[in-house]
N, C-alpha and C positions, 0 to 999 in steps of 0.2 A: 514887728513880727517878721518882716521880710529880712531884716538884718540878721536875725537868728537863723533863718533858713539859709542864708548865704554862708554864714559861719559854719553851720552844720555840714553843708555841701563841701566847703573847703577842707574841713577836718576829715571828712570821709575820703576826699581825694588824696590827702597827705597819707592817711593810713593805707590806702590802696597802693600808692607809690612806694612806700617803705616796705610793704610786704612783697611786692614784685621785685624790688631791688634785693631784698634778703634772699629770696628763692634763687635768683640768678647767681648770687654770690655763692650759695651752697652748691649749686650745680658745677660752677667753675672749680671749687675746692675738691669736689668728688672726682673730677676728671684728671687732676694732677696725679701722676704716678708716684707712689710712695716707695722708698727703698725698703728692702726687707731686712730688719734687724741689723742695723749697722751701728757701730760704736759712735762715740761723740765726734771723732775726727774723721769719720767716713770709712774707717777700716772695717773689714768683715770681722765679726765675732768668731772666736775660735772655740772649739769644743774643749771642755775641762775634763781632766782625768784625775783619778786619785792614786797617790803613791801606795803601793802594796805594803810598805813597811809602816809608814807613819800616818797615812790616810789624808795627807794634805792635798788640796786640789791645786792643779797647775795646768797651764795650757798644754795641749797635746804636742806642740812643737818643742817644748822644753823638757818633756818627759823622755825617759830612756826605757825602751822596751827590751826585755831580756827574758827568754824562755816563756814567752806568752804573758809575762807580767809587766806591770808598769811601775817604774821607780822614779823618785825625784833625784836630782843630781847629787844631793847630799848623801843619800842612802845607797847609791849604786856601789860605791867603794866599801862602805861600812857594813851594809846589811843585804845588799842585793845578791851577792854571790855566796857568802859564807853561811855559817850556822847563826842561830839567834834571830832568824827571820820570824816575823810575826805573821802567821797565816790566819786568814779569816774564813 
């Protein structure tokens, strides 16, 4: 009977120790500052804009703004200035 009591106390001690370790680990993970919305390589994500002619999404740095509208490089020459523009 005493042997079962010792085993029970040891198992309780192991459970207590594991729970304590787990809580400390969670606290440490919560304290680590997380970057806000970065890409896989650490670069900041850029806003996507839609071409006014074809509707394709492209990064704002690659888009061309003309007369308050946004165009992809392919449609600046063909549809950005002349007639045949698709207006939405």
